[in-house]
C-alpha positions in Angstrom: 189.2 128.3 -64.7 191.7 131.1 -64.0 194.7 129.0 -65.0 195.6 125.5 -66.2 198.7 124.0 -64.6 200.2 120.8 -65.9 202.7 119.4 -63.4 204.3 117.1 -64.2 204.1 117.5 -67.9 205.5 114.6 -69.9 207.1 114.6 -73.3 204.0 112.9 -74.5 201.6 115.5 -73.1 203.6 118.4 -74.5 203.8 116.7 -77.9 200.0 116.3 -77.9 199.5 119.9 -76.9 201.9 121.3 -79.5 200.3 119.3 -82.3 196.6 119.7 -81.4 196.1 116.0 -80.7 193.2 115.6 -78.3 193.0 111.8 -77.8 192.9 111.8 -74.0 191.3 113.8 -71.2 194.3 116.0 -70.5 194.9 117.0 -74.1 191.2 117.6 -74.7 191.0 119.9 -71.7 194.1 121.7 -72.9 192.6 122.4 -76.3 189.3 123.6 -74.7 190.9 125.8 -72.1 190.7 129.5 -72.6 192.7 130.4 -69.5 196.5 130.9 -69.3 198.5 127.6 -69.3 201.6 126.8 -67.2 203.6 123.7 -67.9 206.1 122.1 -65.6 208.0 119.6 -67.7 209.3 116.4 -66.0 211.1 113.7 -68.0 214.3 111.9 -68.6 217.2 114.2 -69.4 217.7 112.6 -72.8 214.1 113.1 -73.6 214.2 116.7 -72.6 217.2 117.3 -74.8 215.6 115.6 -77.8 215.0 118.0 -80.8 211.4 116.9 -81.0 210.7 117.9 -77.4 212.6 121.2 -77.9 210.5 121.9 -81.0 207.2 121.1 -79.2 208.2 123.4 -76.3 209.1 126.1 -78.9 205.7 125.8 -80.5 203.9 126.0 -77.2 205.9 129.0 -76.1 204.9 130.8 -79.4 201.3 129.9 -78.6 201.7 131.8 -75.3 202.1 128.8 -72.9 204.3 129.6 -69.9 206.9 127.1 -68.6 208.6 126.6 -65.2 211.6 124.3 -65.0 212.7 121.7 -65.5 215.5 121.6 -62.9 218.7 119.6 -62.7 218.7 116.7 -60.3 217.8 113.1 -59.6 215.2 111.7 -62.0 212.7 108.9 -61.5 214.6 106.7 -63.9 217.7 106.8 -61.8 219.6 109.2 -64.0 220.6 112.7 -63.0 220.3 115.8 -65.2 218.0 118.4 -66.5 214.5 117.0 -66.5 213.4 117.1 -62.9 210.1 118.9 -62.3 210.5 122.3 -60.7 209.9 122.5 -57.0 206.4 123.2 -55.8 207.4 126.6 -54.5 208.8 127.6 -57.9 205.6 126.4 -59.6 203.4 128.3 -57.1 205.5 131.5 -57.7 205.0 131.1 -61.5 201.3 130.7 -61.0 201.1 133.9 -58.9 203.1 135.8 -61.5 200.7 134.7 -64.2 197.6 135.6 -62.2 198.9 139.1 -61.2 
């Protein structure tokens, strides 16, 4: 693979990635992937603001993982705030930038 893109990426997935937990297909592929990784977080705004999620994102950033988003807007849970997955065009632009 040239790149691994996780979109949407839940708080659960980012937590697994950051802590090296490979107990499902996605986290196993992440740990086995030697290609660059791009994550597009998507979760409730309270989850995104939680210190544990911020810590996991910080760990992944230090590991070289790239992030796009999240954006502000309407969320699946009915709330509105930062946590909405980045638009597809923004994700595609981030992919192209990484692959350049």
